[in-house]
ChimeraX commands (.cxc) that place a marker at each C-alpha (Angstrom):
marker #1 position -86.24,-276.06,266.79 radius 0.5
marker #1 position -83.44,-275.57,264.26 radius 0.5
marker #1 position -83.60,-279.22,263.19 radius 0.5
marker #1 position -87.34,-278.90,262.55 radius 0.5
marker #1 position -86.79,-275.74,260.50 radius 0.5
marker #1 position -83.99,-277.38,258.50 radius 0.5
marker #1 position -86.20,-280.41,257.81 radius 0.5
marker #1 position -89.03,-278.20,256.56 radius 0.5
marker #1 position -86.57,-276.25,254.40 radius 0.5
marker #1 position -85.23,-279.51,252.93 radius 0.5
marker #1 position -88.79,-280.69,252.22 radius 0.5
marker #1 position -89.46,-277.47,250.29 radius 0.5
marker #1 position -86.23,-277.84,248.30 radius 0.5
marker #1 position -87.07,-281.48,247.57 radius 0.5
marker #1 position -90.59,-280.60,246.40 radius 0.5
marker #1 position -89.17,-277.93,244.07 radius 0.5
marker #1 position -86.55,-280.34,242.70 radius 0.5
marker #1 position -89.23,-282.96,242.00 radius 0.5
marker #1 position -91.48,-280.37,240.36 radius 0.5
marker #1 position -88.87,-278.64,238.17 radius 0.5
marker #1 position -86.04,-281.16,237.76 radius 0.5
marker #1 position -85.44,-284.79,236.85 radius 0.5
marker #1 position -85.46,-287.61,239.37 radius 0.5
marker #1 position -86.00,-291.34,239.76 radius 0.5
marker #1 position -87.93,-293.05,242.54 radius 0.5
marker #1 position -87.12,-296.45,243.95 radius 0.5
marker #1 position -84.21,-298.72,244.68 radius 0.5
marker #1 position -83.68,-300.34,241.28 radius 0.5
marker #1 position -83.91,-297.15,239.23 radius 0.5
marker #1 position -81.66,-295.30,241.69 radius 0.5
marker #1 position -78.95,-297.96,241.39 radius 0.5
marker #1 position -79.37,-297.90,237.62 radius 0.5
marker #1 position -78.91,-294.12,237.52 radius 0.5
marker #1 position -75.81,-294.36,239.74 radius 0.5
marker #1 position -74.29,-297.07,237.54 radius 0.5
marker #1 position -74.84,-294.85,234.51 radius 0.5
marker #1 position -73.26,-291.91,236.35 radius 0.5
marker #1 position -76.36,-289.69,236.04 radius 0.5
marker #1 position -77.30,-289.40,239.73 radius 0.5
marker #1 position -76.11,-286.25,241.51 radius 0.5
marker #1 position -77.83,-286.75,244.87 radius 0.5
marker #1 position -79.27,-289.81,246.60 radius 0.5
marker #1 position -81.91,-289.33,249.31 radius 0.5
marker #1 position -82.44,-292.31,251.62 radius 0.5
marker #1 position -85.36,-292.63,254.07 radius 0.5
marker #1 position -84.59,-293.29,257.74 radius 0.5
marker #1 position -86.32,-296.68,257.84 radius 0.5
marker #1 position -84.50,-298.16,254.84 radius 0.5
marker #1 position -83.05,-301.59,255.72 radius 0.5
marker #1 position -79.37,-301.49,256.71 radius 0.5
marker #1 position -78.16,-303.86,253.97 radius 0.5
marker #1 position -79.94,-301.86,251.28 radius 0.5
marker #1 position -78.63,-298.60,252.74 radius 0.5
marker #1 position -75.04,-299.85,252.72 radius 0.5
marker #1 position -75.38,-301.02,249.12 radius 0.5
marker #1 position -76.71,-297.59,248.11 radius 0.5
marker #1 position -73.81,-295.92,249.95 radius 0.5
marker #1 position -71.34,-298.15,248.11 radius 0.5
marker #1 position -72.80,-297.31,244.69 radius 0.5
marker #1 position -72.90,-293.62,245.63 radius 0.5
marker #1 position -69.23,-293.71,246.56 radius 0.5
marker #1 position -68.36,-295.41,243.26 radius 0.5
marker #1 position -70.38,-292.91,241.21 radius 0.5
marker #1 position -69.27,-289.91,243.33 radius 0.5
marker #1 position -72.86,-289.01,244.17 radius 0.5
marker #1 position -73.82,-287.13,247.32 radius 0.5
marker #1 position -75.95,-288.94,249.90 radius 0.5
marker #1 position -78.57,-287.27,252.10 radius 0.5
marker #1 position -80.23,-289.18,254.94 radius 0.5
marker #1 position -83.85,-288.05,255.18 radius 0.5
marker #1 position -85.02,-287.60,258.78 radius 0.5
marker #1 position -88.43,-289.22,258.29 radius 0.5
marker #1 position -89.46,-292.66,257.11 radius 0.5
marker #1 position -90.53,-293.75,253.66 radius 0.5
marker #1 position -94.09,-292.45,254.21 radius 0.5
marker #1 position -92.79,-288.95,254.98 radius 0.5
marker #1 position -90.34,-289.04,252.06 radius 0.5
marker #1 position -93.17,-289.92,249.69 radius 0.5
marker #1 position -95.26,-287.05,251.07 radius 0.5
marker #1 position -92.31,-284.65,250.74 radius 0.5
marker #1 position -92.04,-285.63,247.06 radius 0.5
marker #1 position -95.73,-284.92,246.59 radius 0.5
marker #1 position -96.57,-288.57,245.99 radius 0.5
marker #1 position -99.36,-290.56,247.59 radius 0.5
marker #1 position -97.21,-293.64,248.11 radius 0.5
marker #1 position -94.11,-294.61,250.09 radius 0.5
marker #1 position -90.66,-293.77,248.70 radius 0.5
marker #1 position -87.65,-295.47,250.30 radius 0.5
marker #1 position -84.97,-293.92,248.12 radius 0.5
marker #1 position -84.81,-291.44,245.28 radius 0.5
marker #1 position -82.08,-289.97,243.12 radius 0.5
marker #1 position -81.91,-286.43,241.81 radius 0.5
marker #1 position -80.61,-286.39,238.23 radius 0.5
marker #1 position -81.20,-282.68,237.62 radius 0.5
marker #1 position -82.14,-280.27,240.40 radius 0.5
marker #1 position -84.00,-277.87,238.11 radius 0.5
marker #1 position -84.80,-274.57,239.88 radius 0.5
marker #1 position -83.99,-275.98,243.34 radius 0.5
marker #1 position -80.68,-275.43,245.13 radius 0.5
marker #1 position -80.89,-278.79,246.89 radius 0.5
marker #1 position -77.44,-279.87,245.67 radius 0.5
marker #1 position -75.78,-276.84,247.28 radius 0.5
marker #1 position -77.80,-277.27,250.49 radius 0.5
marker #1 position -76.59,-280.84,250.98 radius 0.5
marker #1 position -72.92,-280.08,250.26 radius 0.5
marker link #1:1,2 radius 0.2
marker link #1:2,3 radius 0.2
marker link #1:3,4 radius 0.2
marker link #1:4,5 radius 0.2
marker link #1:5,6 radius 0.2
marker link #1:6,7 radius 0.2
marker link #1:7,8 radius 0.2
marker link #1:8,9 radius 0.2
marker link #1:9,10 radius 0.2
marker link #1:10,11 radius 0.2
marker link #1:11,12 radius 0.2
marker link #1:12,13 radius 0.2
marker link #1:13,14 radius 0.2
marker link #1:14,15 radius 0.2
marker link #1:15,16 radius 0.2
marker link #1:16,17 radius 0.2
marker link #1:17,18 radius 0.2
marker link #1:18,19 radius 0.2
marker link #1:19,20 radius 0.2
marker link #1:20,21 radius 0.2
marker link #1:21,22 radius 0.2
marker link #1:22,23 radius 0.2
marker link #1:23,24 radius 0.2
marker link #1:24,25 radius 0.2
marker link #1:25,26 radius 0.2
marker link #1:26,27 radius 0.2
marker link #1:27,28 radius 0.2
marker link #1:28,29 radius 0.2
marker link #1:29,30 radius 0.2
marker link #1:30,31 radius 0.2
marker link #1:31,32 radius 0.2
marker link #1:32,33 radius 0.2
marker link #1:33,34 radius 0.2
marker link #1:34,35 radius 0.2
marker link #1:35,36 radius 0.2
marker link #1:36,37 radius 0.2
marker link #1:37,38 radius 0.2
marker link #1:38,39 radius 0.2
marker link #1:39,40 radius 0.2
marker link #1:40,41 radius 0.2
marker link #1:41,42 radius 0.2
marker link #1:42,43 radius 0.2
marker link #1:43,44 radius 0.2
marker link #1:44,45 radius 0.2
marker link #1:45,46 radius 0.2
marker link #1:46,47 radius 0.2
marker link #1:47,48 radius 0.2
marker link #1:48,49 radius 0.2
marker link #1:49,50 radius 0.2
marker link #1:50,51 radius 0.2
marker link #1:51,52 radius 0.2
marker link #1:52,53 radius 0.2
marker link #1:53,54 radius 0.2
marker link #1:54,55 radius 0.2
marker link #1:55,56 radius 0.2
marker link #1:56,57 radius 0.2
marker link #1:57,58 radius 0.2
marker link #1:58,59 radius 0.2
marker link #1:59,60 radius 0.2
marker link #1:60,61 radius 0.2
marker link #1:61,62 radius 0.2
marker link #1:62,63 radius 0.2
marker link #1:63,64 radius 0.2
marker link #1:64,65 radius 0.2
marker link #1:65,66 radius 0.2
marker link #1:66,67 radius 0.2
marker link #1:67,68 radius 0.2
marker link #1:68,69 radius 0.2
marker link #1:69,70 radius 0.2
marker link #1:70,71 radius 0.2
marker link #1:71,72 radius 0.2
marker link #1:72,73 radius 0.2
marker link #1:73,74 radius 0.2
marker link #1:74,75 radius 0.2
marker link #1:75,76 radius 0.2
marker link #1:76,77 radius 0.2
marker link #1:77,78 radius 0.2
marker link #1:78,79 radius 0.2
marker link #1:79,80 radius 0.2
marker link #1:80,81 radius 0.2
marker link #1:81,82 radius 0.2
marker link #1:82,83 radius 0.2
marker link #1:83,84 radius 0.2
marker link #1:84,85 radius 0.2
marker link #1:85,86 radius 0.2
marker link #1:86,87 radius 0.2
marker link #1:87,88 radius 0.2
marker link #1:88,89 radius 0.2
marker link #1:89,90 radius 0.2
marker link #1:90,91 radius 0.2
marker link #1:91,92 radius 0.2
marker link #1:92,93 radius 0.2
marker link #1:93,94 radius 0.2
marker link #1:94,95 radius 0.2
marker link #1:95,96 radius 0.2
marker link #1:96,97 radius 0.2
marker link #1:97,98 radius 0.2
marker link #1:98,99 radius 0.2
marker link #1:99,100 radius 0.2
marker link #1:100,101 radius 0.2
marker link #1:101,102 radius 0.2
marker link #1:102,103 radius 0.2
marker link #1:103,104 radius 0.2
marker link #1:104,105 radius 0.2
view
């Protein structure tokens, strides 16, 4: 029950961050934002391929970005962002009004 509640809470924080802050969707733009040092948080879907996930973790370590592993797949992550398409990975550049960065820490 607590895991379900936490997941719903994280979805609400993510939706607020997408609505009020700055973010990038997708693998290439996420790596680009990490290489530039702009990414503060990386959110990876559960069904992301292992090789891609490890590469994202490596870039996150190099750029000192936080990593959050989303419980659902890329369909659920896209829905949580308010998009009508699949999202495998996204990076939060500016959280806006959301406290998602403190919630992950």
